[in-house]
C-alpha positions in Angstrom: 9.2 26.6 8.4 5.5 25.7 10.3 2.9 24.4 8.5 -0.5 23.9 9.6 -2.1 20.4 9.1 -4.3 21.4 5.8 -1.5 23.7 4.4 0.4 19.6 4.7 -2.9 18.2 3.5 -2.9 20.5 0.3 1.3 20.5 -0.3 0.8 16.3 -0.4 -2.2 16.2 -2.5 -0.3 18.6 -5.4 2.1 16.2 -5.5 0.0 13.2 -5.3 -1.5 14.8 -8.6 1.0 15.3 -10.3 3.5 12.3 -9.8 3.7 9.4 -12.3 5.2 6.7 -10.5 3.3 3.7 -10.2 5.0 2.2 -6.4 3.1 3.5 -3.7 6.5 2.9 -1.5 9.0 5.0 -3.8 6.2 7.8 -4.1 6.1 7.8 -0.1 10.0 8.5 -0.4 9.7 10.9 -2.3 7.1 13.3 -0.7 8.7 12.3 3.0 12.1 14.4 1.7 9.6 17.4 1.8 10.5 19.8 4.9 6.7 19.6 5.7 6.7 16.2 6.5 7.6 15.2 10.0 8.9 11.7 10.7 6.3 11.4 12.8 3.2 13.7 12.5 -0.3 13.3 11.7 0.6 13.8 7.5 1.3 10.4 7.0 -2.4 9.4 8.1 -3.0 11.4 4.4 0.1 10.6 2.6 0.1 7.3 3.1 -3.6 6.2 1.3 -2.6 8.7 -1.1 0.3 6.9 -2.2 -1.3 4.0 -2.7 -4.3 5.8 -4.3 -1.9 7.8 -6.5 -0.1 4.0 -7.6 -3.2 2.3 -8.2 -4.0 5.0 -10.7 -1.3 5.1 -12.0 -1.0 1.8 -12.7 -4.2 2.0 -14.9 -6.6 1.8 -11.7 -9.7 3.2 -12.3 -10.6 6.1 -10.2 -10.8 9.7 -10.3 -7.7 10.8 -8.3 -8.9 14.1 -7.2 -12.3 12.5 -5.8 -10.6 9.9 -4.0 -7.9 12.0 -2.4 -10.4 14.3 -1.1 -12.3 11.6 0.4 -9.3 10.1 1.8 -8.2 14.0 3.3 -11.8 14.7 4.7 -11.2 10.8 6.7 -8.0 11.0 7.2 -8.2 15.0 9.1 -10.2 13.2 11.7 -7.8 10.8 12.9 -5.8 12.6 15.3 -1.7 12.1 15.8 -0.5 9.6 18.1 -3.2 7.6 17.4 -0.9 4.2 17.7 0.2 5.2 21.6 -3.1 6.7 22.9 -6.1 4.7 20.2 -3.4 1.1 19.6 -4.2 1.6 15.7 -1.9 2.7 13.4 -2.9 6.1 11.6 -1.0 4.8 8.4 -2.6 1.8 8.1 -5.7 3.4 8.7 -5.3 5.6 6.0 -4.5 2.3 3.3 -7.4 1.1 4.9 -9.2 4.0 4.0 -8.0 4.0 0.5 -8.8 0.1 0.0 -12.8 1.3 1.0 -12.9 4.4 -1.5 -11.3 1.8 -4.3 -13.7 -0.5 -3.9 -17.0 2.1 -2.8 -17.5 -0.3 0.2 -18.5 1.4 3.9 -19.7 0.3 7.0 -23.1 -1.6 5.9 -21.2 -3.7 2.9 -21.6 -7.1 2.7 -19.0 -8.1 0.2 -16.2 -9.2 0.6 -14.2 -5.9 0.4 -14.9 -5.5 3.7 -14.0 -8.3 5.0 -10.7 -8.5 3.1 -9.8 -4.4 4.2 -10.4 -6.0 7.4 -8.2 -8.7 7.4 -5.8 -6.4 5.5 -5.3 -3.9 8.9 -5.2 -6.9 11.1 -1.8 -7.8 9.6 -0.2 -4.8 9.1 -1.2 -4.5 12.7 -0.2 -7.8 13.5 3.3 -6.9 11.6 4.0 -3.6 13.5 3.3 -5.1 17.2 6.3 -7.5 16.9 8.6 -4.3 16.5 7.1 -2.5 19.3 7.5 0.8 20.2 8.4 3.6 20.6 6.3 5.2 17.4 7.9 5.5 14.1 5.3 7.2 11.4 7.8 6.9 8.9 8.8 3.1 9.0 5.4 2.2 9.9 4.3 4.1 6.9 6.7 1.5 5.3 5.1 -1.9 6.8 1.9 -0.6 5.9 2.5 -0.4 2.3 4.7 -3.7 2.0 2.5 -6.1 4.2 0.5 -7.9 1.4 
């Protein structure tokens, strides 16, 4: 069956809101088993950050997960597929960066340490990915984005 990106986002959101796991990697792997998640595809831009937000909330993080996922969806829908090859930045890593900015309520004019911390995190992930090289693999990059600290 073919799913539109909106349908994929809705299915991902529904699952994330009903998962009690606290490990973002386990959350991602569980959802990746569904037929609407491709090994390559822009649905990872939402899934990866969404898994992180879900794990954060399930571990006691103080966020409204429904609202956070809606903000993440709004941001990640702007990211085209194949960002890695066409833009030089991984959509999964951008998704985790977006999730962190949602958690910390930071933005482009923030002058606290979170702005710097988010940039350091995403650059360290991209550095690890650059060591592997291409071709792309959204699933692999999702795991790297989630586990690099």
